[in-house]
Backbone as numpy.savetxt, mean C-alpha at the origin, in Angstrom:
# Nx Ny Nz CAx CAy CAz Cx Cy Cz
14.11 -23.51 39.10 13.97 -24.70 38.26 15.23 -25.55 38.36
15.08 -26.86 38.53 16.19 -27.79 38.56 16.44 -28.28 37.15
17.60 -27.91 36.59 17.88 -28.21 35.21 18.27 -29.67 35.03
17.75 -30.24 33.99 18.14 -31.60 33.61 19.55 -31.56 33.04
20.24 -32.66 33.14 21.57 -32.74 32.56 21.52 -32.65 31.04
20.38 -32.99 30.51 20.21 -32.98 29.05 19.17 -31.93 28.66
19.60 -30.71 28.22 18.65 -29.66 27.85 17.71 -30.11 26.73
18.18 -30.98 25.86 17.35 -31.46 24.76 16.13 -32.22 25.29
16.38 -33.06 26.29 15.26 -33.81 26.88 14.30 -32.87 27.60
14.86 -31.85 28.23 14.02 -30.88 28.93 13.12 -30.16 27.93
13.70 -29.78 26.79 12.92 -29.10 25.75 11.80 -30.00 25.23
12.13 -31.26 24.97 11.13 -32.21 24.47 10.01 -32.39 25.49
10.37 -32.42 26.78 9.37 -32.60 27.83 8.39 -31.43 27.88
8.93 -30.23 27.78 8.07 -29.05 27.81 7.11 -29.03 26.62
7.62 -29.34 25.44 6.78 -29.31 24.25 5.75 -30.43 24.25
6.07 -31.53 24.86 5.09 -32.61 24.96 3.89 -32.16 25.80
4.18 -31.44 26.89 3.11 -30.91 27.72 2.29 -29.86 26.96
2.98 -29.04 26.21 2.28 -28.02 25.43 1.38 -28.67 24.38
1.88 -29.73 23.77 1.10 -30.41 22.73 -0.18 -30.99 23.30
-0.14 -31.35 24.56 -1.32 -31.91 25.22 -2.21 -30.81 25.79
-1.78 -29.57 25.61 -2.57 -28.46 26.12 -2.42 -28.25 27.60
-1.45 -28.90 28.20 -1.23 -28.79 29.65 -0.04 -27.87 29.91
-0.31 -26.60 29.83 0.75 -25.62 30.01 0.36 -24.65 31.12
1.29 -24.40 32.01 1.07 -23.41 33.06 2.20 -22.38 33.03
2.09 -21.40 33.90 3.08 -20.33 33.92 4.48 -20.88 34.17
4.56 -21.88 35.02 5.87 -22.44 35.35 6.53 -23.08 34.13
5.72 -23.80 33.34 6.27 -24.43 32.14 6.74 -23.39 31.12
5.96 -22.35 30.98 6.32 -21.31 30.02 7.61 -20.61 30.45
7.70 -20.31 31.75 8.93 -19.68 32.26 10.13 -20.60 32.05
9.90 -21.90 32.27 10.99 -22.86 32.12 11.50 -22.89 30.68
10.56 -22.83 29.72 10.96 -22.87 28.31 11.77 -21.62 27.95
11.30 -20.46 28.41 12.00 -19.22 28.09 13.39 -19.22 28.71
13.48 -19.67 29.95 14.78 -19.72 30.62 15.72 -20.71 29.95
15.16 -21.83 29.51 15.98 -22.84 28.83 16.56 -22.27 27.54
15.74 -21.59 26.76 16.22 -21.01 25.51 17.20 -19.87 25.76
16.99 -19.18 26.88 17.92 -18.11 27.23 19.30 -18.68 27.58
19.31 -19.84 28.24 20.57 -20.49 28.61 21.18 -21.23 27.43
20.31 -21.71 26.54 20.77 -22.50 25.39 20.25 -21.86 24.10
20.78 -20.71 23.71 20.28 -20.02 22.52 20.43 -20.84 21.24
21.34 -21.79 21.23 21.52 -22.63 20.04 20.30 -23.51 19.78
19.42 -23.63 20.79 18.23 -24.47 20.66 17.03 -23.70 20.11
17.21 -22.40 19.92 16.10 -21.57 19.44 15.55 -22.06 18.11
16.38 -22.32 17.08 15.83 -22.79 15.80 14.98 -24.05 15.94
15.44 -24.99 16.79 14.66 -26.21 16.99 13.35 -25.91 17.71
13.42 -24.99 18.67 12.20 -24.62 19.39 11.19 -23.98 18.44
11.67 -23.15 17.52 10.78 -22.51 16.54 10.12 -23.55 15.66
10.88 -24.55 15.25 10.31 -25.63 14.43 9.22 -26.37 15.20
9.46 -26.62 16.48 8.46 -27.30 17.30 7.21 -26.45 17.47
7.42 -25.15 17.69 6.28 -24.25 17.84 5.48 -24.17 16.54
6.19 -24.18 15.41 5.51 -24.16 14.11 4.65 -25.41 13.94
5.22 -26.55 14.29 4.48 -27.81 14.15 3.27 -27.81 15.08
3.46 -27.31 16.30 2.34 -27.27 17.24 1.23 -26.35 16.75
1.60 -25.21 16.20 0.59 -24.25 15.74 -0.17 -24.78 14.54
0.49 -25.60 13.71 -0.17 -26.13 12.52 -1.06 -27.32 12.84
-0.64 -28.13 13.79 -1.36 -29.39 14.07 -2.22 -29.34 15.32
-1.99 -28.34 16.17 -2.71 -28.31 17.44 -4.05 -27.60 17.36
-4.79 -27.68 18.47 -6.07 -26.99 18.54 -5.87 -25.60 19.13
-6.97 -24.94 19.45 -6.88 -23.56 19.95 -6.11 -23.50 21.26
-6.27 -24.51 22.12 -5.54 -24.50 23.38 -4.04 -24.55 23.16
-3.63 -25.38 22.21 -2.20 -25.47 21.90 -1.70 -24.15 21.33
-2.48 -23.57 20.43 -2.09 -22.29 19.84 -2.02 -21.21 20.91
-2.92 -21.28 21.89 -2.88 -20.34 23.00 -1.57 -20.49 23.77
-1.14 -21.73 23.94 0.13 -21.99 24.64 1.31 -21.41 23.86
1.24 -21.54 22.53 2.32 -21.01 21.69 2.40 -19.49 21.83
1.25 -18.82 21.75 1.23 -17.36 21.89 1.74 -16.95 23.26
1.32 -17.69 24.30 1.76 -17.39 25.66 3.27 -17.54 25.79
3.82 -18.53 25.11 5.28 -18.75 25.15 6.01 -17.55 24.57
5.56 -17.09 23.43 6.19 -15.93 22.81 6.00 -14.68 23.68
4.85 -14.58 24.30 4.59 -13.43 25.14 5.56 -13.40 26.33
5.78 -14.56 26.92 6.74 -14.67 28.03 8.14 -14.29 27.57
8.48 -14.77 26.38 9.81 -14.45 25.84 9.96 -12.95 25.62
8.88 -12.32 25.13 8.93 -10.88 24.87 9.05 -10.10 26.18
8.35 -10.57 27.21 8.41 -9.90 28.51 9.82 -9.92 29.09
10.55 -10.97 28.79 11.92 -11.11 29.30 12.95 -10.58 28.30
12.46 -9.82 27.31 13.33 -9.23 26.29 14.13 -10.29 25.54
13.52 -11.46 25.40 14.16 -12.52 24.64 14.01 -12.20 23.15
15.10 -12.27 22.39 15.07 -11.91 20.98 14.19 -12.91 20.21
13.14 -12.38 19.58 12.21 -13.23 18.84 12.71 -13.38 17.40
12.96 -14.59 16.94 13.48 -14.79 15.58 12.48 -14.37 14.50
13.00 -14.06 13.33 12.14 -13.63 12.22 11.16 -14.71 11.81
11.57 -15.99 11.91 10.68 -17.09 11.52 9.42 -17.15 12.37
9.43 -16.46 13.48 8.28 -16.52 14.39 7.01 -15.97 13.78
7.13 -15.10 12.79 5.94 -14.50 12.19 5.03 -15.57 11.61
5.60 -16.62 11.02 4.78 -17.70 10.47 3.99 -18.41 11.56
4.65 -18.61 12.72 4.00 -19.30 13.84 2.84 -18.46 14.37
3.09 -17.18 14.57 2.06 -16.30 15.13 0.86 -16.20 14.19
1.13 -16.05 12.90 0.04 -15.93 11.93 -0.80 -17.21 11.90
-0.13 -18.35 11.95 -0.85 -19.64 11.96 -1.75 -19.73 13.19
-1.25 -19.30 14.35 -2.06 -19.32 15.57 -3.25 -18.36 15.46
-3.03 -17.20 14.88 -4.11 -16.23 14.73 -5.20 -16.77 13.80
-4.80 -17.47 12.76 -5.78 -18.05 11.82 -6.66 -19.07 12.53
-6.07 -19.87 13.41 -6.85 -20.89 14.12 -7.66 -20.31 15.26
-7.18 -19.19 15.79 -7.82 -18.65 16.98 -8.78 -17.51 16.74
-9.19 -17.29 15.48 -10.07 -16.16 15.17 -11.33 -16.15 16.03
-11.93 -17.32 16.23 -13.18 -17.38 16.98 -12.96 -17.78 18.44
-11.75 -18.30 18.74 -11.55 -18.83 20.09 -10.64 -18.02 20.98
-9.77 -17.19 20.42 -8.86 -16.39 21.24 -9.62 -15.27 21.93
-9.29 -15.06 23.20 -9.87 -13.90 23.88 -9.08 -12.65 23.51
-9.55 -11.51 23.96 -8.95 -10.24 23.58 -7.48 -10.16 23.98
-7.18 -10.59 25.21 -5.80 -10.49 25.70 -4.84 -11.32 24.85
-5.28 -12.49 24.46 -4.42 -13.36 23.66 -4.16 -12.77 22.28
-5.21 -12.20 21.67 -5.04 -11.57 20.36 -4.13 -10.34 20.47
-4.27 -9.60 21.55 -3.40 -8.44 21.74 -1.95 -8.88 21.93
-1.75 -10.01 22.62 -0.40 -10.56 22.76 0.18 -10.92 21.39
-0.65 -11.56 20.55 -0.19 -11.94 19.21 0.19 -10.70 18.39
-0.62 -9.66 18.49 -0.33 -8.43 17.74 0.92 -7.73 18.29
1.10 -7.80 19.59 2.29 -7.19 20.19 3.55 -7.91 19.72
3.48 -9.22 19.58 4.62 -9.98 19.08 4.91 -9.61 17.62
3.85 -9.49 16.81 4.04 -9.07 15.42 4.66 -7.68 15.33
4.27 -6.80 16.24 4.84 -5.45 16.26 6.34 -5.50 16.54
6.73 -6.38 17.47 8.15 -6.54 17.78 8.91 -7.11 16.58
8.29 -8.08 15.90 8.93 -8.67 14.72 9.06 -7.60 13.63
8.02 -6.79 13.47 8.07 -5.72 12.46 9.24 -4.77 12.73
9.41 -4.42 13.99 10.46 -3.46 14.34 11.85 -3.99 14.02
12.03 -5.32 14.08 13.34 -5.90 13.81 13.46 -6.48 12.41
12.35 -7.05 11.91 12.40 -7.72 10.60 11.20 -7.32 9.74
11.09 -6.06 9.36 9.91 -5.65 8.58 9.76 -6.42 7.27
10.86 -6.89 6.70 10.81 -7.60 5.42 10.13 -8.95 5.52
9.91 -9.45 6.74 9.27 -10.75 6.94 7.78 -10.65 7.22
7.21 -9.45 7.15 5.84 -9.24 7.62 4.77 -9.42 6.54
5.15 -9.71 5.33 4.16 -9.80 4.25 3.06 -10.83 4.57
3.46 -11.95 5.11 2.50 -13.03 5.38 1.46 -12.62 6.43
1.77 -11.61 7.23 0.86 -11.20 8.30 -0.21 -10.22 7.86
-0.06 -9.63 6.67 -0.98 -8.58 6.23 -2.45 -9.06 6.19
-2.77 -10.23 5.62 -4.19 -10.65 5.60 -4.80 -10.76 7.00
-4.05 -11.31 7.95 -4.58 -11.46 9.31 -4.72 -10.10 9.99
-3.80 -9.21 9.71 -3.91 -7.87 10.28 -5.13 -7.14 9.74
-5.40 -7.29 8.45 -6.61 -6.69 7.86 -7.86 -7.29 8.48
-7.82 -8.60 8.72 -8.97 -9.26 9.35 -9.20 -8.72 10.76
-8.11 -8.36 11.45 -8.23 -7.82 12.81 -8.95 -6.48 12.83
-8.92 -5.76 11.72 -9.64 -4.48 11.67 -11.15 -4.68 11.83
-11.61 -5.89 11.52 -13.04 -6.18 11.62 -13.43 -6.75 12.98
-12.46 -6.86 13.88 -12.73 -7.40 15.21 -13.63 -6.46 15.99
-14.42 -7.03 16.91 -15.34 -6.20 17.69 -14.60 -5.39 18.76
-13.36 -5.77 19.05 -12.60 -5.07 20.09 -11.89 -3.84 19.53
-12.17 -2.66 20.08 -11.47 -1.45 19.62 -9.96 -1.55 19.83
-9.53 -2.19 20.92 -8.10 -2.31 21.20 -7.40 -3.13 20.11
-8.04 -4.22 19.69 -7.46 -5.06 18.65 -7.41 -4.30 17.32
-8.49 -3.60 17.00 -8.51 -2.81 15.76 -7.40 -1.76 15.76
-7.25 -1.06 16.89 -6.25 -0.01 16.97 -4.83 -0.56 16.82
-4.57 -1.68 17.49 -3.22 -2.27 17.42 -2.93 -2.78 16.02
-3.91 -3.42 15.40 -3.71 -3.94 14.04 -3.48 -2.79 13.07
-4.25 -1.70 13.23 -4.08 -0.56 12.33 -2.70 0.08 12.50
-2.22 0.13 13.72 -0.89 0.70 13.98 0.17 -0.04 13.17
0.10 -1.37 13.18 1.08 -2.17 12.45 0.89 -2.00 10.94
-0.36 -2.05 10.49 -0.64 -1.91 9.06 -0.18 -0.55 8.53
-0.46 0.49 9.28 -0.08 1.83 8.82 1.44 1.96 8.75
2.14 1.31 9.68 3.61 1.31 9.64 4.11 0.56 8.41
3.44 -0.53 8.08 3.82 -1.30 6.89 3.56 -0.51 5.61
2.47 0.24 5.59 2.18 1.07 4.41 3.31 2.06 4.17
3.85 2.62 5.25 4.90 3.62 5.12 6.23 3.04 4.66
6.48 1.76 4.99 7.80 1.19 4.71 7.78 0.06 3.69
6.65 -0.65 3.60 6.57 -1.82 2.74 5.27 -1.83 1.95
5.06 -0.80 1.16 3.80 -0.67 0.42 3.57 -1.86 -0.50
4.63 -2.46 -1.00 4.49 -3.57 -1.94 3.77 -4.76 -1.32
3.71 -4.84 0.02 3.01 -5.94 0.68 1.50 -5.90 0.41
0.99 -4.76 -0.04 -0.45 -4.60 -0.25 -0.86 -4.84 -1.70
0.11 -5.18 -2.51 -0.18 -5.48 -3.91 -1.10 -6.70 -3.99
-2.22 -6.55 -4.72 -3.16 -7.66 -4.85 -4.10 -7.82 -3.66
-4.13 -6.85 -2.76 -4.97 -6.96 -1.56 -6.26 -6.15 -1.68
-6.63 -5.75 -2.88 -7.80 -4.88 -3.04 -9.09 -5.53 -2.54
-9.25 -6.83 -2.80 -10.47 -7.52 -2.35 -10.57 -7.51 -0.83
-9.43 -7.69 -0.17 -9.45 -7.68 1.30 -9.73 -6.28 1.83
-9.20 -5.27 1.15 -9.48 -3.89 1.55 -10.95 -3.54 1.35
-11.52 -4.02 0.24 -12.95 -3.79 -0.01 -13.80 -4.51 1.04
-13.36 -5.70 1.45 -14.08 -6.42 2.51 -14.11 -5.60 3.79
-12.99 -4.96 4.13 -12.96 -4.09 5.31 -13.90 -2.91 5.14
-13.94 -2.34 3.92 -14.84 -1.22 3.66 -16.31 -1.61 3.80
-16.61 -2.88 3.63 -17.99 -3.37 3.72 -18.30 -4.03 5.06
-17.38 -3.93 6.02 -17.58 -4.59 7.31 -18.69 -3.89 8.11
-19.07 -4.52 9.21 -20.17 -3.99 10.02 -19.74 -2.77 10.84
-18.49 -2.74 11.24 -18.01 -1.67 12.10 -17.67 -0.41 11.31
-18.21 0.71 11.75 -17.88 1.99 11.12 -16.40 2.30 11.30
-15.87 1.99 12.49 -14.46 2.26 12.75 -13.56 1.44 11.82
-13.94 0.20 11.57 -13.16 -0.63 10.64 -13.15 0.00 9.25
-14.30 0.50 8.82 -14.40 1.14 7.50 -13.54 2.41 7.44
-13.53 3.15 8.54 -12.70 4.36 8.60 -11.23 3.99 8.47
-10.81 2.95 9.19 -9.42 2.49 9.09 -9.11 2.03 7.66
-10.08 1.36 7.04 -9.88 0.92 5.66 -9.67 2.08 4.71
-10.46 3.13 4.88 -10.32 4.33 4.03 -8.96 4.98 4.24
-8.53 5.04 5.48 -7.23 5.67 5.77 -6.08 4.87 5.14
-6.17 3.55 5.25 -5.12 2.72 4.65 -5.08 2.92 3.14
-6.25 2.90 2.52 -6.32 3.07 1.06 -5.74 4.43 0.66
-6.07 5.46 1.42 -5.56 6.79 1.10 -4.03 6.82 1.22
-3.51 6.22 2.30 -2.06 6.23 2.51 -1.32 5.37 1.48
-1.94 4.26 1.10 -1.32 3.42 0.06 -1.30 4.17 -1.26
-2.39 4.88 -1.56 -2.48 5.57 -2.85 -1.45 6.67 -2.98
-1.02 7.24 -1.85 0.04 8.26 -1.90 1.33 7.63 -2.42
1.58 6.38 -2.01 2.78 5.67 -2.46 2.62 5.15 -3.88
1.48 4.51 -4.14 1.24 3.95 -5.47 -0.25 3.72 -5.67
-0.94 4.64 -6.34 -2.40 4.53 -6.50 -2.83 3.33 -7.32
-1.93 2.79 -8.15 -2.30 1.64 -8.98 -2.69 0.45 -8.12
-2.08 0.33 -6.92 -2.36 -0.80 -6.05 -3.82 -0.88 -5.64
-4.47 0.27 -5.53 -5.82 0.28 -4.94 -6.85 0.99 -5.81
-6.54 1.20 -7.08 -7.48 1.91 -7.94 -8.84 1.22 -8.02
-8.85 -0.12 -7.94 -10.14 -0.81 -8.05 -10.97 -0.73 -6.77
-10.49 -0.01 -5.75 -11.31 0.25 -4.57 -12.06 1.58 -4.68
-11.81 2.31 -5.76 -12.39 3.66 -5.89 -13.91 3.64 -5.82
-14.55 2.70 -6.51 -16.02 2.66 -6.53 -16.59 2.46 -5.13
-15.97 1.56 -4.35 -16.46 1.31 -2.99 -16.26 2.53 -2.10
-15.11 3.19 -2.23 -14.83 4.38 -1.43 -15.79 5.52 -1.81
-16.00 5.70 -3.09 -16.89 6.76 -3.55 -18.33 6.52 -3.09
-18.75 5.26 -3.06 -20.09 4.92 -2.58 -20.25 5.31 -1.11
-19.22 5.04 -0.30 -19.26 5.45 1.11 -19.31 6.97 1.22
-18.55 7.65 0.41 -18.51 9.11 0.46 -19.88 9.72 0.17
-20.60 9.12 -0.74 -21.88 9.71 -1.17 -23.06 9.25 -0.32
-22.99 8.00 0.17 -24.23 7.41 0.70 -24.22 7.02 2.17
-23.06 6.88 2.81 -23.09 6.38 4.18 -23.61 7.45 5.14
-24.45 7.07 6.11 -25.05 8.06 7.02 -24.06 8.64 8.04
-22.96 7.93 8.34 -22.03 8.41 9.35 -21.12 9.49 8.74
-21.15 10.69 9.32 -20.41 11.81 8.73 -18.90 11.61 8.82
-18.44 10.91 9.88 -16.99 10.66 9.99 -16.50 9.78 8.85
-17.28 8.74 8.58 -16.90 7.82 7.50 -16.98 8.51 6.15
-18.01 9.35 5.96 -18.11 10.08 4.69 -16.88 10.97 4.48
-16.42 11.59 5.57 -15.24 12.46 5.46 -14.00 11.66 5.10
-13.78 10.54 5.81 -12.60 9.72 5.53 -12.65 9.16 4.10
-13.85 8.74 3.69 -14.00 8.22 2.33 -13.75 9.33 1.31
-14.16 10.54 1.64 -13.94 11.67 0.73 -12.46 11.94 0.52
-11.69 11.90 1.61 -10.24 12.10 1.49 -9.62 11.03 0.60
-10.02 9.76 0.85 -9.46 8.66 0.07 -9.88 8.74 -1.39
-11.15 9.07 -1.61 -11.65 9.16 -3.00 -10.91 10.24 -3.78
-10.59 11.33 -3.11 -9.87 12.42 -3.78 -8.49 11.95 -4.23
-7.84 11.13 -3.40 -6.52 10.61 -3.78 -6.62 9.59 -4.92
-7.74 8.85 -4.93 -7.90 7.80 -5.94 -8.57 8.29 -7.21
-9.10 9.49 -7.18 -9.85 9.99 -8.32 -9.01 9.93 -9.59
-9.54 9.29 -10.63 -8.78 9.19 -11.88 -8.45 10.58 -12.42
-7.24 10.74 -12.85 -6.82 12.02 -13.42 -7.55 12.25 -14.74
-8.08 13.47 -14.93 -8.81 13.80 -16.16 -7.84 13.92 -17.32
-8.17 13.26 -18.41 -7.36 13.33 -19.61 -7.67 14.61 -20.38
-6.69 15.21 -21.04 -6.95 16.41 -21.85 -8.01 16.12 -22.91
-8.97 17.03 -23.04 -10.05 16.82 -24.00 -9.51 16.83 -25.42
-9.99 15.89 -26.21 -9.59 15.86 -27.61 -10.28 16.98 -28.37
-9.59 17.66 -29.27 -10.22 18.76 -30.02 -11.38 18.27 -30.86
-12.44 19.06 -30.84 -13.61 18.69 -31.61 -13.29 18.80 -33.11
-13.83 17.88 -33.88 -13.54 17.85 -35.33 -13.94 19.16 -36.01
-14.98 19.81 -35.49 -15.47 21.03 -36.13 -14.51 22.20 -35.95
-13.65 22.11 -34.90 -12.75 23.23 -34.63 -11.39 23.06 -35.26
-11.12 21.87 -35.81 -9.82 21.62 -36.41 -9.76 22.24 -37.79
-8.75 23.07 -38.06 -8.60 23.71 -39.37 -8.04 22.71 -40.35
-8.80 22.40 -41.33 -8.39 21.41 -42.34 -7.99 22.15 -43.60
-6.80 21.84 -44.11 -6.32 22.49 -45.33 -7.25 22.17 -46.48
-7.64 23.21 -47.19 -8.54 23.03 -48.32 -7.75 22.82 -49.59
-8.26 22.01 -50.49 -7.53 21.77 -51.73 -7.36 23.06 -52.53
-6.18 23.23 -53.14 -5.88 24.44 -53.91 -6.08 24.16 -55.39
-6.86 25.03 -55.99 -7.11 24.86 -57.43 -5.87 25.28 -58.21
-5.71 24.70 -59.41 -4.53 24.99 -60.24 -4.46 26.44 -60.66
-5.64 27.11 -60.82 -5.64 28.48 -61.33 -5.58 29.52 -60.22
-5.31 29.07 -58.96 -5.22 30.03 -57.88 -3.85 30.70 -57.95
-3.81 32.03 -57.86 -2.56 32.76 -57.97 -1.74 32.61 -56.70
-0.41 33.00 -56.80 0.45 32.95 -55.63 -0.09 33.82 -54.52
-0.62 34.99 -54.89 -1.17 35.90 -53.88 -2.34 35.25 -53.17
-3.18 34.58 -53.96 -4.33 33.89 -53.35 -3.86 32.83 -52.37
-2.80 32.10 -52.71 -2.29 31.04 -51.84 -1.77 31.62 -50.53
-1.06 32.74 -50.65 -0.46 33.33 -49.46 -1.52 33.91 -48.53
-2.51 34.56 -49.12 -3.49 35.24 -48.28 -4.69 34.37 -47.93
-4.66 33.11 -48.35 -5.82 32.24 -48.15 -6.10 32.04 -46.65
-7.23 32.55 -46.19 -7.67 32.46 -44.79 -6.63 32.95 -43.79
-5.75 33.88 -44.21 -4.76 34.42 -43.30 -4.79 35.94 -43.37
-4.62 36.62 -42.25 -4.52 38.08 -42.28 -3.29 38.50 -43.07
-3.37 39.69 -43.70 -2.28 40.14 -44.55 -0.98 40.32 -43.78
-1.08 40.79 -42.49 0.15 41.07 -41.75 0.94 39.81 -41.45
0.28 38.65 -41.45 0.99 37.40 -41.21 1.79 36.96 -42.42
1.47 37.52 -43.58 2.10 37.05 -44.81 3.14 38.02 -45.37
3.27 39.23 -44.81 4.20 40.21 -45.38 5.63 39.74 -45.33
5.95 38.94 -44.31 7.33 38.49 -44.21 7.65 37.40 -45.23
6.61 36.92 -45.92 6.85 35.91 -46.94 7.13 36.53 -48.31
6.82 37.85 -48.52 7.00 38.51 -49.81 8.36 39.22 -49.81
9.37 38.62 -50.39 10.73 39.16 -50.39 11.11 39.51 -51.83
11.30 40.86 -52.18 11.63 41.26 -53.57 13.05 40.82 -53.93
13.28 40.54 -55.27 14.63 40.21 -55.70 15.39 41.53 -55.95
16.66 41.44 -56.34 17.51 42.64 -56.49 16.97 43.61 -57.55
16.52 43.06 -58.66 16.02 43.94 -59.75 14.82 44.75 -59.28
13.89 44.10 -58.63 12.70 44.81 -58.13 13.10 45.87 -57.12
14.08 45.52 -56.27 14.49 46.47 -55.24 15.12 47.72 -55.86
15.97 47.55 -56.93 16.59 48.69 -57.61 15.53 49.59 -58.23
14.55 48.95 -58.86 13.46 49.72 -59.48 12.72 50.55 -58.46
12.47 49.93 -57.29 11.75 50.64 -56.23 12.56 51.84 -55.73
13.88 51.66 -55.57 14.71 52.76 -55.09 14.79 53.90 -56.10
14.90 53.57 -57.42 14.93 54.60 -58.45 13.63 55.39 -58.45
12.54 54.67 -58.32 11.22 55.33 -58.32 11.08 56.29 -57.15
11.71 55.92 -56.01 11.59 56.73 -54.80 12.67 57.80 -54.71
13.52 57.91 -55.78 14.57 58.93 -55.78 15.70 58.60 -54.85
15.97 57.34 -54.68 17.03 56.91 -53.76 18.10 56.12 -54.51
18.47 56.64 -55.70 19.46 55.95 -56.52 20.79 55.76 -55.78
21.12 56.74 -54.90 22.42 56.67 -54.23 22.55 55.44 -53.33
21.45 54.81 -53.04 21.51 53.61 -52.19 21.70 52.33 -52.99
21.59 52.42 -54.31 21.68 51.20 -55.12 23.05 50.58 -55.02
24.12 51.41 -54.96 25.48 50.87 -54.89 25.73 50.10 -53.59
24.94 50.41 -52.58 25.14 49.71 -51.27 24.49 48.34 -51.25
23.71 48.01 -52.23 23.01 46.73 -52.24 23.94 45.63 -52.74
């Protein structure tokens, strides 16, 4: 490539072609090489890619994904802000991206996760949507990233119960299995996040014809099963103190509904009674010791 004296103009020229959807391998290589030579231009390039992904059509978004893919192939460091660009392209390309392009997008997200896991929250909805894709490769790659996020960033799934239930109700049995596994793994970290998925999981466990899905749903349901509360004592078994009449003797009070041996320690004689007892028993010599 013959470099222009002005890298800024070169960058603008490449993006103008991309905006028109006229991108080839040579242009993509040129952009990656330019950013490699001029790393200070990366933030501006990211802004341009963001604008292209938001305003462009599927062809433009395809060009954006291809650009990142080229950068990844050359071990070019992908900035954390790139996650917004990739997610935007995935949203526009749901019906138009081919399998290879979607796999490229997921591979870029995986690289971003490995370096900047804290920036991946925005990608969770699109990753869940990928579980419903007809391509097994796309489902597997998306699940790999999601499962990694569950292990390290469980809080990203807060409020995602409706999306998880949507996966459980998808057409693909494999997608439902992945959904059950995610719910089970999330519940290990914090069951409160997904408690409202219990009914859907339990329904799969009991009623779905596929034995694999029933098994996965069974594991998840067991983790989500509400903990049984201790049973409250029945009113009939509770001992209620009965009112004591005024004419009930002390002995009656002590022995009331209690075995005699439980009350013997309550009857303590005073000194006079004890002396009388000792005299009666012929043990006067012990009185002085009291």
